[in-house]
N, CA and C atoms as a LAMMPS dump frame, in Angstrom:
ITEM: TIMESTEP
0
ITEM: NUMBER OF ATOMS
474
ITEM: BOX BOUNDS ff ff ff
-5.0000000000000000e+02 5.0000000000000000e+02
-5.0000000000000000e+02 5.0000000000000000e+02
-5.0000000000000000e+02 5.0000000000000000e+02
ITEM: ATOMS id mol type element x y z
1 1 1 N 0.721 -1.161 0.042
2 1 2 C -0.139 -0.043 0.198
3 1 3 C 1.46 1.29 -0.02
4 2 1 N 0.601 2.279 -0.682
5 2 2 C 1.376 3.512 -0.423
6 2 3 C 0.406 4.561 0.404
7 3 1 N 1.204 4.603 1.669
8 3 2 C 0.609 5.772 2.317
9 3 3 C 0.272 6.929 1.585
10 4 1 N 0.298 7.347 0.408
11 4 2 C 0.277 8.62 0.232
12 4 3 C -0.55 8.756 -0.627
13 5 1 N -0.971 7.534 -0.988
14 5 2 C -2.559 7.703 -2.44
15 5 3 C -3.67 7.591 -1.207
16 6 1 N -4.982 8.278 -1.6
17 6 2 C -6.01 8.351 -0.893
18 6 3 C -6.917 8.588 -2.119
19 7 1 N -8.244 7.865 -2.306
20 7 2 C -9.36 8.177 -3.63
21 7 3 C -9.499 9.105 -3.703
22 8 1 N -9.569 10.372 -2.497
23 8 2 C -9.503 11.766 -3.494
24 8 3 C -9.401 12.629 -2.232
25 9 1 N -8.72 13.68 -3.255
26 9 2 C -7.923 14.826 -2.644
27 9 3 C -8.657 15.422 -1.38
28 10 1 N -10.279 15.506 -1.665
29 10 2 C -10.949 15.902 -0.409
30 10 3 C -10.938 15.102 1.024
31 11 1 N -10.587 13.837 1.175
32 11 2 C -10.227 13.156 2.123
33 11 3 C -9.046 12.72 2.702
34 12 1 N -8.408 13.245 2.532
35 12 2 C -6.85 13.625 3.129
36 12 3 C -6.65 13.897 4.305
37 13 1 N -5.506 14.07 5.395
38 13 2 C -5.776 14.375 6.661
39 13 3 C -4.498 14.997 6.707
40 14 1 N -4.96 16.865 6.269
41 14 2 C -4.088 17.133 6.365
42 14 3 C -4.503 18.588 7.299
43 15 1 N -2.637 19.048 7.965
44 15 2 C -3.163 20.476 9.176
45 15 3 C -2.515 19.799 10.192
46 16 1 N -2.305 20.417 11.431
47 16 2 C -1.973 20.161 12.638
48 16 3 C -2.925 20.847 13.843
49 17 1 N -2.871 20.524 14.742
50 17 2 C -4.307 21.553 16.139
51 17 3 C -3.644 20.235 17.183
52 18 1 N -3.633 21.221 18.097
53 18 2 C -3.54 21.081 19.689
54 18 3 C -4.694 20.358 20.624
55 19 1 N -4.694 19.305 21.005
56 19 2 C -6.035 19.737 22.194
57 19 3 C -5.861 19.059 23.223
58 20 1 N -6.578 18.705 23.942
59 20 2 C -6.751 18.433 25.279
60 20 3 C -6.932 16.755 25.705
61 21 1 N -7.266 16.249 25.866
62 21 2 C -7.799 14.64 26.589
63 21 3 C -8.538 14.828 27.559
64 22 1 N -9.775 14.777 27.781
65 22 2 C -10.209 15.042 28.906
66 22 3 C -9.801 13.648 30.549
67 23 1 N -10.355 13.91 31.245
68 23 2 C -10.349 12.893 32.251
69 23 3 C -10.369 11.283 31.809
70 24 1 N -11.195 10.673 31.039
71 24 2 C -11.663 9.296 30.586
72 24 3 C -10.492 9.094 29.216
73 25 1 N -9.815 10.061 28.827
74 25 2 C -9.245 9.678 27.989
75 25 3 C -9.567 10.306 26.651
76 26 1 N -10.547 10.513 26.116
77 26 2 C -11.072 11.434 25.168
78 26 3 C -10.758 11.657 24.383
79 27 1 N -10.103 12.331 22.605
80 27 2 C -9.684 12.78 22.041
81 27 3 C -10.795 13.549 20.781
82 28 1 N -10.938 14.89 21.122
83 28 2 C -11.892 15.758 20.29
84 28 3 C -12.06 14.991 19.072
85 29 1 N -11.66 15.197 17.85
86 29 2 C -11.426 14.631 16.752
87 29 3 C -11.622 15.951 16.235
88 30 1 N -11.234 16.909 15.286
89 30 2 C -11.192 17.961 14.619
90 30 3 C -12.006 18.207 13.862
91 31 1 N -13.066 19.041 13.18
92 31 2 C -13.897 19.371 12.419
93 31 3 C -13.001 18.708 10.803
94 32 1 N -12.137 19.216 10.37
95 32 2 C -11.361 19.067 9.001
96 32 3 C -11.081 17.5 9.342
97 33 1 N -10.91 16.836 9.941
98 33 2 C -10.62 15.155 10.337
99 33 3 C -11.673 14.386 9.863
100 34 1 N -12.64 15.254 10.748
101 34 2 C -13.96 14.363 10.49
102 34 3 C -14.732 14.1 9.404
103 35 1 N -14.707 15.414 8.818
104 35 2 C -15.081 15.706 7.45
105 35 3 C -14.501 14.876 6.117
106 36 1 N -13.274 14.212 7.265
107 36 2 C -12.489 13.647 5.695
108 36 3 C -12.553 12.27 5.813
109 37 1 N -13.092 12.113 7.176
110 37 2 C -13.892 10.426 7.47
111 37 3 C -14.644 10.303 6.925
112 38 1 N -15.674 11.61 7.338
113 38 2 C -16.997 11.8 6.306
114 38 3 C -17.147 11.142 4.807
115 39 1 N -16.179 11.923 4.219
116 39 2 C -16.26 11.428 2.893
117 39 3 C -15.863 9.924 2.339
118 40 1 N -15.367 9.455 3.982
119 40 2 C -14.777 8.026 3.231
120 40 3 C -15.53 7.088 3.915
121 41 1 N -16.991 7.47 4.553
122 41 2 C -18.275 7.072 4.795
123 41 3 C -17.687 6.087 5.629
124 42 1 N -16.476 6.538 6.832
125 42 2 C -16.536 6.044 7.901
126 42 3 C -16.844 6.791 9.33
127 43 1 N -16.642 6.238 10.618
128 43 2 C -16.239 6.492 11.536
129 43 3 C -15.797 5.958 13.029
130 44 1 N -15.339 5.009 11.78
131 44 2 C -14.261 4.129 12.391
132 44 3 C -13.092 4.169 12.325
133 45 1 N -12.139 4.427 13.767
134 45 2 C -10.585 4.533 13.007
135 45 3 C -9.599 3.254 14.16
136 46 1 N -8.58 3.208 13.372
137 46 2 C -7.708 1.94 13.849
138 46 3 C -6.619 2.292 13.89
139 47 1 N -6.34 2.553 15.445
140 47 2 C -5.118 3.228 16.108
141 47 3 C -4.494 1.911 17.045
142 48 1 N -2.779 2.916 16.075
143 48 2 C -1.756 1.137 16.107
144 48 3 C -0.747 2.549 16.97
145 49 1 N 0.663 1.799 17.765
146 49 2 C 1.341 2.982 18.483
147 49 3 C 2.199 2.927 16.846
148 50 1 N 3.133 4.154 16.853
149 50 2 C 4.142 3.868 15.799
150 50 3 C 5.558 4.769 16.823
151 51 1 N 6.259 4.341 16.967
152 51 2 C 7.087 4.51 17.616
153 51 3 C 7.126 5.692 19.117
154 52 1 N 6.959 6.922 18.772
155 52 2 C 6.284 7.836 20.143
156 52 3 C 5.361 8.832 19.969
157 53 1 N 4.698 7.777 19.259
158 53 2 C 2.996 8.459 19.167
159 53 3 C 1.785 6.943 18.383
160 54 1 N 0.443 8.247 18.075
161 54 2 C -0.399 7.047 17.744
162 54 3 C -0.285 7.586 16.337
163 55 1 N -0.41 6.734 16.103
164 55 2 C -1.487 6.82 14.353
165 55 3 C -2.874 6.264 14.388
166 56 1 N -3.793 6.866 13.507
167 56 2 C -4.837 6.935 13.061
168 56 3 C -5.421 6.494 11.987
169 57 1 N -6.057 5.476 11.773
170 57 2 C -5.967 5.071 10.241
171 57 3 C -8.048 5.632 9.646
172 58 1 N -8.329 5.55 9.031
173 58 2 C -9.378 4.999 8.883
174 58 3 C -9.801 3.402 7.74
175 59 1 N -10.972 2.663 8.407
176 59 2 C -10.977 1.116 7.901
177 59 3 C -10.469 0.767 7.254
178 60 1 N -11.363 1.628 5.818
179 60 2 C -10.467 0.998 4.717
180 60 3 C -9.233 1.248 4.416
181 61 1 N -8.507 2.226 4.894
182 61 2 C -7.003 2.475 4.955
183 61 3 C -6.364 1.714 5.181
184 62 1 N -7.019 1.474 6.667
185 62 2 C -6.176 0.412 7.007
186 62 3 C -6.585 -1.315 7.022
187 63 1 N -7.362 -1.966 6.413
188 63 2 C -7.689 -3.291 5.803
189 63 3 C -6.58 -3.404 4.126
190 64 1 N -6.571 -2.074 3.497
191 64 2 C -5.577 -1.816 2.443
192 64 3 C -3.986 -2.358 3.288
193 65 1 N -3.787 -1.762 4.246
194 65 2 C -2.561 -1.471 4.455
195 65 3 C -1.963 -3.263 5.11
196 66 1 N -3.555 -3.593 6.32
197 66 2 C -3.106 -5.479 6.267
198 66 3 C -3.245 -6.135 5.05
199 67 1 N -4.092 -6.033 4.286
200 67 2 C -3.684 -6.632 2.566
201 67 3 C -2.54 -6.541 2.722
202 68 1 N -1.598 -5.561 2.365
203 68 2 C -0.265 -5.145 1.853
204 68 3 C 0.726 -6.258 3.055
205 69 1 N 0.358 -6.589 4.248
206 69 2 C 0.5 -7.435 4.824
207 69 3 C 0.651 -8.693 5.315
208 70 1 N 0.082 -8.967 4.643
209 70 2 C -0.562 -10.285 4.392
210 70 3 C -0.733 -10.607 2.93
211 71 1 N 0.404 -10.12 2.139
212 71 2 C 0.101 -10.748 0.475
213 71 3 C 0.473 -12.259 1.115
214 72 1 N 0.391 -13.137 -0.321
215 72 2 C 1.425 -14.259 -0.834
216 72 3 C 2.599 -14.353 0
217 73 1 N 3.471 -15.279 -0.282
218 73 2 C 5.084 -14.799 -0.346
219 73 3 C 5.286 -15.121 1.055
220 74 1 N 6.248 -15.064 1.209
221 74 2 C 7.707 -15.654 2.876
222 74 3 C 7.283 -13.887 3.25
223 75 1 N 7.947 -13.658 4.216
224 75 2 C 7.665 -12.794 5.117
225 75 3 C 9.312 -12.755 5.923
226 76 1 N 9.463 -11.737 5.6
227 76 2 C 11.168 -11.318 6.375
228 76 3 C 10.3 -11.231 7.926
229 77 1 N 11.854 -11.445 8.742
230 77 2 C 11.549 -11.565 10.292
231 77 3 C 11.163 -10.105 10.62
232 78 1 N 12.017 -9.172 9.425
233 78 2 C 11.343 -7.752 10
234 78 3 C 9.44 -7.198 9.814
235 79 1 N 9.274 -7.947 8.849
236 79 2 C 7.383 -7.928 8.304
237 79 3 C 6.913 -8.448 9.701
238 80 1 N 7.196 -9.642 10.057
239 80 2 C 6.453 -10.675 11.017
240 80 3 C 6.54 -9.339 12.155
241 81 1 N 8.101 -9.164 12.747
242 81 2 C 7.906 -8.339 13.582
243 81 3 C 6.929 -6.601 13.907
244 82 1 N 7.087 -6.528 12.489
245 82 2 C 6.557 -5.012 11.853
246 82 3 C 4.68 -5.127 12.391
247 83 1 N 4.377 -6.659 11.713
248 83 2 C 2.681 -6.721 12.021
249 83 3 C 2.646 -7.04 14.132
250 84 1 N 3.693 -7.557 15.014
251 84 2 C 3.339 -8.23 15.835
252 84 3 C 3.237 -6.808 16.283
253 85 1 N 3.664 -5.478 16.198
254 85 2 C 3.955 -4.704 16.972
255 85 3 C 2.57 -3.772 16.501
256 86 1 N 2.549 -3.248 15.452
257 86 2 C 1.278 -2.358 14.385
258 86 3 C 0.227 -2.899 14.506
259 87 1 N 0.196 -4.48 14.217
260 87 2 C -1.367 -5 13.459
261 87 3 C -2.143 -5.561 15.463
262 88 1 N -0.802 -5.804 16.513
263 88 2 C -1.025 -6.544 17.219
264 88 3 C -1.312 -5.488 18.409
265 89 1 N -0.896 -4.549 18.371
266 89 2 C -0.732 -3.252 19.3
267 89 3 C -2.565 -2.517 18.565
268 90 1 N -2.708 -2.857 17.477
269 90 2 C -4.443 -2.152 16.938
270 90 3 C -5.511 -2.518 18.063
271 91 1 N -6.041 -0.873 17.807
272 91 2 C -7.528 -1.152 18.641
273 91 3 C -8.273 -0.138 17.581
274 92 1 N -9.48 -1.25 17.564
275 92 2 C -10.64 -0.497 17.096
276 92 3 C -11.4 1.028 17.303
277 93 1 N -11.328 1.712 16.849
278 93 2 C -12.483 2.806 18.144
279 93 3 C -13.645 4.001 17.003
280 94 1 N -14.685 3.64 17.879
281 94 2 C -15.493 4.638 16.685
282 94 3 C -16.299 6.09 17.44
283 95 1 N -15.774 6.75 16.478
284 95 2 C -16.203 8.689 17.677
285 95 3 C -17.537 8.712 17.683
286 96 1 N -17.722 9.177 19.115
287 96 2 C -18.811 8.937 19.389
288 96 3 C -19.633 10.751 19.085
289 97 1 N -21.097 10.882 19.651
290 97 2 C -22 11.555 19.104
291 97 3 C -21.465 13.324 18.726
292 98 1 N -20.16 13.526 19.932
293 98 2 C -19.218 15.173 20.389
294 98 3 C -18.229 14.754 19.326
295 99 1 N -17.661 13.476 18.472
296 99 2 C -16.975 13.519 17.618
297 99 3 C -15.146 13.228 18.401
298 100 1 N -15.893 12.869 19.871
299 100 2 C -14.494 12.49 20.578
300 100 3 C -14.374 10.59 19.724
301 101 1 N -12.716 10.351 20.021
302 101 2 C -13.092 9.019 20.264
303 101 3 C -11.975 8.874 21.507
304 102 1 N -12.097 7.53 22.431
305 102 2 C -11.434 7.451 23.007
306 102 3 C -9.826 6.179 23.077
307 103 1 N -8.523 7.448 23.366
308 103 2 C -7.493 6.582 23.78
309 103 3 C -7.612 5.556 24.049
310 104 1 N -7.23 4.184 24.062
311 104 2 C -7.059 3.175 25.206
312 104 3 C -5.64 3.457 25.849
313 105 1 N -5.685 3.034 27.336
314 105 2 C -4.56 2.978 28.317
315 105 3 C -3.246 3.174 27.678
316 106 1 N -3.769 1.316 27.023
317 106 2 C -2.326 1.16 27.079
318 106 3 C -2.089 2 25.759
319 107 1 N -2.345 2.606 24.338
320 107 2 C -1.911 2.613 23.161
321 107 3 C -1.301 4.335 24.393
322 108 1 N -1.735 5.016 24.958
323 108 2 C -1.607 6.596 25.738
324 108 3 C -0.343 6.309 26.363
325 109 1 N -0.472 4.475 27.518
326 109 2 C 1.224 4.04 28.361
327 109 3 C 2.134 4.622 27.222
328 110 1 N 1.915 3.605 26.291
329 110 2 C 2.97 3.364 24.961
330 110 3 C 3.273 4.418 24.966
331 111 1 N 3.387 5.024 24.125
332 111 2 C 3.32 6.532 23.422
333 111 3 C 3.387 7.435 24.512
334 112 1 N 3.669 7.659 25.993
335 112 2 C 3.898 8.321 26.453
336 112 3 C 2.989 9.395 26.218
337 113 1 N 1.848 9.197 26.164
338 113 2 C 0.597 10.304 25.862
339 113 3 C 0.573 10.686 26.995
340 114 1 N 0.49 11.973 27.595
341 114 2 C -0.621 12.473 28.549
342 114 3 C -1.875 12.84 28.624
343 115 1 N -1.704 14.545 28.766
344 115 2 C -2.752 15.529 28.628
345 115 3 C -3.194 16.509 27.389
346 116 1 N -2.142 17.157 27.421
347 116 2 C -1.842 18.073 26.351
348 116 3 C -1.65 17.359 24.964
349 117 1 N -2.042 16.999 23.69
350 117 2 C -1.739 16.203 22.623
351 117 3 C -1.257 17.474 20.959
352 118 1 N -0.344 16.731 20.349
353 118 2 C -0.757 17.507 18.792
354 118 3 C -1.014 16.378 17.744
355 119 1 N -2.07 16.511 17.352
356 119 2 C -2.441 16.035 15.943
357 119 3 C -2.42 16.339 14.899
358 120 1 N -1.334 15.35 14.004
359 120 2 C -0.957 16.152 12.473
360 120 3 C -1.074 15.063 11.54
361 121 1 N -1.652 15.644 10.733
362 121 2 C -2.31 15.002 9.153
363 121 3 C -0.927 14.483 8.339
364 122 1 N -1.288 13.179 8.285
365 122 2 C -0.179 12.637 7.337
366 122 3 C -1.305 12.231 6.146
367 123 1 N -1.509 12.583 5.245
368 123 2 C -2.095 12.715 4.274
369 123 3 C -3.303 11.088 4.077
370 124 1 N -2.472 10.304 4.222
371 124 2 C -4.119 8.899 4.278
372 124 3 C -3.835 8.185 5.768
373 125 1 N -3.309 9.301 7.075
374 125 2 C -3.347 8.866 7.887
375 125 3 C -3.472 10.026 9.225
376 126 1 N -3.943 10.242 10.441
377 126 2 C -2.669 11.038 11.315
378 126 3 C -2.257 10.808 12.226
379 127 1 N -1.171 11.333 12.801
380 127 2 C -0.629 11.386 14.453
381 127 3 C -1.016 11.364 15.57
382 128 1 N -1.29 10.979 16.942
383 128 2 C -1.255 11.743 17.521
384 128 3 C -0.279 11.907 18.894
385 129 1 N -0.017 13.046 19.053
386 129 2 C 1.287 13.123 19.793
387 129 3 C 0.781 13.386 20.831
388 130 1 N 1.868 13.474 22.051
389 130 2 C 1.993 14.008 23.521
390 130 3 C 3.009 15.232 22.979
391 131 1 N 2.511 16.644 23.632
392 131 2 C 2.911 17.911 23.122
393 131 3 C 4.261 18.13 23.643
394 132 1 N 4.629 16.788 24.405
395 132 2 C 6.335 17.691 25.168
396 132 3 C 6.868 17.201 24.332
397 133 1 N 6.198 15.528 24.037
398 133 2 C 7.612 14.724 22.636
399 133 3 C 7.331 14.957 21.11
400 134 1 N 6.213 15.397 20.993
401 134 2 C 5.862 16.321 19.636
402 134 3 C 6.352 17.713 19.213
403 135 1 N 6.998 18.217 19.954
404 135 2 C 8.102 19.131 20.269
405 135 3 C 9.631 19.025 20.18
406 136 1 N 9.784 18.188 20.606
407 136 2 C 11.517 17.412 20.627
408 136 3 C 11.538 17.072 19.725
409 137 1 N 10.665 15.975 19.129
410 137 2 C 10.958 15.45 17.751
411 137 3 C 10.406 15.752 16.177
412 138 1 N 10.085 17.192 16.966
413 138 2 C 9.469 17.539 15.391
414 138 3 C 9.992 18.707 14.821
415 139 1 N 10.839 19.552 15.543
416 139 2 C 11.565 20.257 15.094
417 139 3 C 12.495 20.304 14.036
418 140 1 N 12.328 20.553 12.68
419 140 2 C 13.64 20.593 11.645
420 140 3 C 14.606 20.959 11.752
421 141 1 N 15.735 20.5 11.905
422 141 2 C 17.089 20.618 11.703
423 141 3 C 17.302 21.339 9.864
424 142 1 N 18.606 22.255 10.127
425 142 2 C 18.852 22.636 8.902
426 142 3 C 19.15 21.763 8.417
427 143 1 N 19.864 20.419 8.366
428 143 2 C 20.287 19.458 7.372
429 143 3 C 18.12 18.356 6.921
430 144 1 N 17.525 18.334 7.473
431 144 2 C 16.028 17.991 7.493
432 144 3 C 15.801 18.763 6.446
433 145 1 N 16.275 19.897 6.102
434 145 2 C 15.226 20.755 5.16
435 145 3 C 16.123 20.653 3.853
436 146 1 N 17.424 19.737 3.973
437 146 2 C 18.405 19.637 2.525
438 146 3 C 17.612 18.834 1.911
439 147 1 N 17.288 17.268 2.957
440 147 2 C 16.591 15.969 2.523
441 147 3 C 14.83 16.759 1.841
442 148 1 N 14.586 17.373 2.994
443 148 2 C 13.45 17.969 2.352
444 148 3 C 13.064 18.314 0.724
445 149 1 N 14.451 19.094 0.533
446 149 2 C 14.323 19.942 -1.029
447 149 3 C 15.091 18.499 -2.077
448 150 1 N 15.695 17.225 -1.393
449 150 2 C 15.445 16.087 -2.633
450 150 3 C 14.542 16.037 -2.642
451 151 1 N 13.912 15.099 -1.198
452 151 2 C 12.223 14.664 -1.603
453 151 3 C 11.451 15.603 -2.92
454 152 1 N 11.101 16.558 -2.686
455 152 2 C 10.723 17.092 -3.551
456 152 3 C 11.354 18.09 -5.074
457 153 1 N 12.437 17.259 -4.72
458 153 2 C 13.213 17.166 -6.249
459 153 3 C 12.463 16.038 -6.99
460 154 1 N 12.714 14.761 -6.3
461 154 2 C 12.361 13.726 -6.834
462 154 3 C 11.157 13.501 -6.861
463 155 1 N 10.118 13.954 -6.163
464 155 2 C 8.828 14.354 -6.888
465 155 3 C 8.757 15.518 -7.247
466 156 1 N 9.223 15.733 -8.379
467 156 2 C 9.603 16.964 -9.281
468 156 3 C 8.591 18.242 -9.288
469 157 1 N 8.664 18.331 -7.492
470 157 2 C 8.198 19.622 -7.222
471 157 3 C 9.021 20.512 -6.679
472 158 1 N 9.691 20.609 -7.47
473 158 2 C 11.206 21.829 -6.137
474 158 3 C 11.842 22.33 -7.747
């Protein structure tokens, strides 16, 4: 599956926002992300740990990811480990009537998510970060910008 390809430009997850989890660990999903889910005909998300954040996939995108990981043929030890971590740690959640999702305690603990979070659109999915962890890991360096230029050159967009 190509994580950068989504069926419609309207259905993409873009932008970044800051939120506070409530006392039960619920996150209010930004309106623009809820609109992307509606465009996909979904109110369900698959949440999975990814390094220091939670990745949130629409169910159709998640199913494509699973299909690519379960394609016939031998699996490398790295693929097996990825499936064990990513698929084994996944949790399905449904948006409630207020547009919130419950972030399971295990995922919050695994990803060091406390109360203040940053939600960052990643085109085909979005990430949920603890605000302090986000601040430490997301600040680009001068070298990063050289790499960004190379990526844009490769896509013909620079």
